[in-house]
C-alpha positions as CSV (number, residue, x, y, z in Angstrom):
1,M,-11.3,24.3,-38.1
2,N,-9.6,22.4,-40.8
3,T,-8.3,18.8,-40.7
4,D,-4.7,19.7,-39.8
5,E,-5.9,21.8,-36.9
6,R,-8.1,19.0,-35.6
7,I,-5.2,16.5,-36.0
8,T,-2.9,18.9,-34.1
9,R,-5.5,19.4,-31.3
10,T,-6.1,15.6,-31.1
11,E,-2.4,14.9,-30.9
12,A,-2.0,17.5,-28.1
13,N,-4.9,16.0,-26.2
14,L,-3.3,12.5,-26.6
15,E,0.0,13.8,-25.2
16,K,-1.9,15.3,-22.2
17,L,-3.7,12.0,-21.6
18,T,-0.4,10.1,-21.9
19,T,1.1,12.4,-19.3
20,V,-1.8,12.0,-16.9
21,T,-1.9,8.2,-17.4
22,A,1.8,8.0,-16.5
23,A,1.2,10.0,-13.4
24,I,-1.7,7.9,-12.3
25,A,0.3,4.7,-12.9
26,A,3.1,6.1,-10.7
27,T,0.7,7.0,-8.0
28,V,-0.9,3.6,-8.1
29,A,2.5,1.9,-7.8
30,A,3.4,4.1,-4.9
31,H,0.1,3.3,-3.2
32,D,0.7,-0.4,-3.7
33,D,4.1,-0.1,-2.1
34,Q,2.6,1.7,0.9
35,I,0.0,-1.0,1.2
36,G,2.7,-3.7,1.1
37,K,4.6,-1.9,3.8
38,L,1.5,-1.5,6.0
39,I,0.8,-5.2,5.7
40,A,4.4,-6.0,6.7
41,V,4.0,-3.8,9.8
42,A,0.7,-5.3,10.7
43,E,2.1,-8.8,10.4
44,K,5.1,-7.9,12.6
45,Q,2.7,-6.3,15.2
46,Q,0.6,-9.5,15.1
47,H,3.7,-11.6,15.7
48,D,4.9,-9.3,18.5
49,W,1.4,-9.4,20.1
50,E,1.3,-13.2,20.0
51,Q,4.7,-13.4,21.5
52,L,3.8,-11.0,24.3
53,R,0.6,-12.9,25.0
54,R,2.6,-16.2,25.3
55,E,5.1,-14.5,27.6
56,F,2.4,-13.0,29.8
57,Q,0.6,-16.4,29.9
58,A,3.9,-18.0,31.1
59,Y,4.3,-15.2,33.7
60,L,0.8,-15.8,35.0
61,T,1.5,-19.5,35.2
62,T,4.4,-18.8,37.5
63,I,2.3,-16.7,39.7
64,Y,-0.8,-18.9,39.7
65,P,0.3,-22.4,38.9
66,R,-2.4,-24.7,37.3
67,Q,-3.6,-27.3,39.7
């Protein structure tokens, strides 16, 4: 294998690596977006749960008043 062939092969390999790297970067960005959305859902559920807990506590207080 002569020098030109090696350079051509190396350039081809670099192109493949560039393509793979770009795909991985896109996948990581999409994954980060999913994590962000899951965190937002979890925060909303936590807020909703706390609100429900307060409402239920208020309801129980009407049934069993504190003495």
